[in-house]
Structures are given as C-alpha cells and as structure tokens.
C-alpha positions in Angstrom: 89.0 173.1 80.2 92.6 173.7 81.1 94.7 174.1 84.2 97.0 177.1 83.7 100.1 177.6 85.9 102.2 180.7 85.5 105.5 180.9 87.4 106.7 184.5 87.7 110.4 185.1 88.6 110.1 188.8 89.3 107.1 190.2 91.2 107.1 193.4 89.1 105.4 191.4 86.3 102.6 190.0 88.5 100.2 192.9 88.0 100.6 192.9 84.3 99.9 189.1 84.1 96.9 189.3 86.4 95.5 192.1 84.2 95.8 189.8 81.2 93.9 187.0 83.0 91.2 189.4 84.3 90.7 190.9 80.8 90.3 187.3 79.5 87.5 186.7 82.0 89.6 184.7 84.5 88.4 186.0 87.9 89.0 183.0 90.1 92.7 182.1 90.4 95.2 181.6 93.1 98.4 183.6 93.6 100.9 181.8 95.7 104.2 183.2 97.2 107.1 180.8 96.5 110.8 180.5 97.4 113.5 179.3 95.0 114.5 175.7 96.0 118.2 176.5 96.0 117.7 179.4 98.4 115.5 177.3 100.6 118.0 174.5 100.8 121.0 176.8 101.4 119.3 178.8 104.2 116.8 176.4 105.8 118.7 173.1 105.7 122.1 173.2 107.4 123.6 170.3 105.4 123.2 172.4 102.2 124.8 175.6 103.7 127.7 175.2 101.3 125.3 176.3 98.5 125.2 179.8 99.8 128.6 180.6 98.2 127.4 179.3 94.8 124.1 181.2 94.7 124.2 183.9 92.1 122.1 187.0 92.1 119.0 185.3 90.8 115.4 185.5 91.9 114.9 184.4 95.5 111.2 184.8 95.8 108.6 184.3 93.1 104.9 184.1 92.5 102.9 181.2 91.1 99.4 181.7 89.6 97.0 178.8 89.3 93.9 179.3 87.1 91.3 177.3 85.4 90.6 178.3 81.8 87.3 177.1 80.3 88.1 176.9 76.6 91.0 176.6 74.1 90.3 180.0 72.5 90.6 181.8 75.8 93.8 179.9 76.6 95.3 180.9 73.3 94.3 184.5 73.8 96.0 184.6 77.2 99.2 183.0 75.9 99.4 185.3 72.9 98.9 188.5 74.9 101.5 187.6 77.5 104.0 186.4 74.9 103.6 189.5 72.8 103.7 192.0 75.6 106.8 194.1 75.0 107.2 195.1 78.7 107.1 191.6 80.1 110.6 190.0 80.0 110.2 186.5 78.4 113.0 185.1 80.7 111.1 186.1 83.8 108.1 183.7 83.6 107.3 180.1 82.6 103.8 178.9 81.6 102.5 175.4 81.9 99.0 174.3 80.9 97.3 171.0 80.5 93.8 169.8 79.7 91.4 168.9 82.6 88.4 166.7 81.9 86.4 167.9 84.9 86.9 169.9 88.0 85.5 168.5 91.2 85.4 170.5 94.4 85.4 168.4 97.5 83.8 169.9 100.6 83.7 168.5 104.1 80.3 167.1 104.9 78.5 168.8 107.6 77.2 166.6 110.4 74.2 167.3 112.6 75.4 166.3 116.0 73.0 166.6 118.9 74.5 168.0 122.1 
C-alpha cells in the first residue's frame, strides 16, 4: 500500500489528474486547497511584507491530492499515465509517494450516557 501526494501548481490540471486516479480505481482521495508559503507570509504576516516586492508571477494557489494506492502496479500505472500525458505540463505538478504498512482509521468512541 502507498500514500500518494500530488501537488498541482495550476488548477487547470486538477480535472485531468483526478480522471487518471479514477480510471485507476482510486475513488477515495482528498483534494485540498493550498496557498503558496511565500504569498502567505507576504500578505498574512506583517513582518514579511517586504517579500511582496520580490514575488514573481508564480502560482499563488494550488491543489494537493492525498490518495491511498493499494498496490505497486496501480501506482506505476498512475505515475506513467500522468508523466506521459502531453497536455499536462511537467513543471506544474510534483508527486510524492511512500509505502505504508497499514492504514488505521481512528474513530471517536461513542459513549452511552444516561440523562
């Protein structure tokens, strides 16, 4: 089992990458909105306001996908399809993956309280 993290710099590639995951059988994943750290510092933390002048026209917002992939062959298929897609700019995403021994979901225990 693998944990797959895909950082997408431009939102226009999100749909294509989600389609690749769905075609590979990945139906449960999380898509998170994120903000570039430099932009966050420059506009949210007053002491770093000087960074505003140095910020180039780079991506401000991005998307991050977290997914669990059950086997190595599915992971290789996903990586290959994304890498070989001619319409997805290779500079606009980063992929990180690592093996996971087991996945445990922790749920809050329900208590039966009498009123």
